[in-house]
C-alpha angles and dihedrals in degrees: 000000000000091000089067089062095047109126092020107059124043110279091226088062093050093050089051092048089055095046095047092045093054090063095052100045109133092023121116130230128191131194126195128190141147104257138031096204134031126042133045098282096060089043094054094045091049087061099036103047096062091046089057089050090052090054091058096257110131103231133187130186116201127185123208122231120237138164128224093273091057096046090049089053094047093047089055087049090051092052091045094052087054091056103269117143102239135159112249107177136172093274095054090050088052094050088048096048098042092054090053092046089055091045090053090062090058105032120083116210106191111129123115090252123021120200114201112197123216130324101304094079101020098110090058082096088075098047108039124078100234140124102270094202088068094049117097125195114215116199120200102171130087103267094171092117108009124185103265098225094050099043091044086058093043095044092059086068098038089056090064093060123097094232140000128212128206135181100233138001096261090060094058116104136200104277137153092233130076114269127205127201111223117159115207128249151212128236109233090203098052122106089255094056108025119116115270135202121247088242092057094048091049092049089058096047095046090051092057093041097248120153109226089191090072126057114274123205111197135193120182119192146112113285095261128140091230085063085059099217092170089054088054090053092051092049090049094053089050093053094044089066086076104023138047097231142139135225127218119195104188122179148114143208135272128224088242099047111082094172100063098085089056093048089049090057090050090055094053090049090051094049090053097201095301105170089216095058114077116195109193116189096195130187119249090258098056091104090132093056092044089053094051094045091054089047091049091052124108091198131005124218133201103173097175120165090197124012136173089212115310110229092186085074088054090049096051092046089053088054091054096252127141112239133211108200139173111256091239135112115339099345092092088055089062106031111066097205112251094358107066096011141314134289117214139182105200145022091259091052090050091050092051094053092045092056088050093055097046088047094050108039093163090059089045091056092050088051094052092051092053090047094054092053092047090054090046091057100042118012110043120120092246089064090047090050091051090053093051090050091053090051090052092052090045096049092045090052101038124273119259121254097243108112095221124023130164130226 
């Protein structure tokens, strides 16, 4: 596997992957999450699981079953963990726990290391007969300022795991177990990130009616209020007072996100039929189209108000694009402000930075080049794979006592 990334990823990382994998061949790894399509977690696992297999590590990816009530509750939990003030009552807890209790009867946890992703399956730790010291909880959401009640409930389960993984330091919480900081990653060879010919990019923009002769501002993300698509529209309209440009809001839905259809309707209402605002609701397998849209962009935005990490920022930087991102969650870990892009706190601030980039194309190009190198060194899937291999070694040999440690 590492040979396919030679000349792309840092050679030192590829050597580390080979050495670490050699000591884990024959061992088994299991991932459990709440959906197989839609959202960043599913996308990451779809790329990582075959890579583990290619290294001789038996790897399984299981998905829990849930009904509409369960996903309504877990969406509320997701919002609360990212700071929203939501009601989470006894009935909600029972719906959540009963679903996981039922899943535990069908789910077989039997790998050497089991990684449970996010809140939806977190309480499996209470219901499955498995060595908890070999269970890892992987958090993908912005936990910088969680709702105290919901985090209090969830942390009782998380505290029973052998290890917890967070994206960035500000997400780590007081827990009696070791914590590891591992940012997520992109695969430069995936359909979403591979190099494209200009003709392929133009084919996609023409299909959607986008004019490449005029500046294009693109935001790619699920239709989620924390991604602030209405704030992006406000910023765009401020910029259009000075520049003849277009806005593309491209995203989709996830099986475990029941609010996305409502948010999409609000975005259509906010756009109010503007012919220069393209709202594209794309299926989960539209990776080629997303790739082309990001490459067609003059500037990419990710104006999140809460963000687990924001891999669309990573994707855009890998494609050499300057990015205007909300100063939230994992975005500041990627955007070096005024070097690889700009961090903003408001629609007005976003508009100010967009105007600057559209007015200074040479500076925008330099930003894009610096961003691509920053991603190459820090956020490619080979580094992510290395970090997971280190976690497996650590769990199998007993985690250190230090409450927070870095890989």
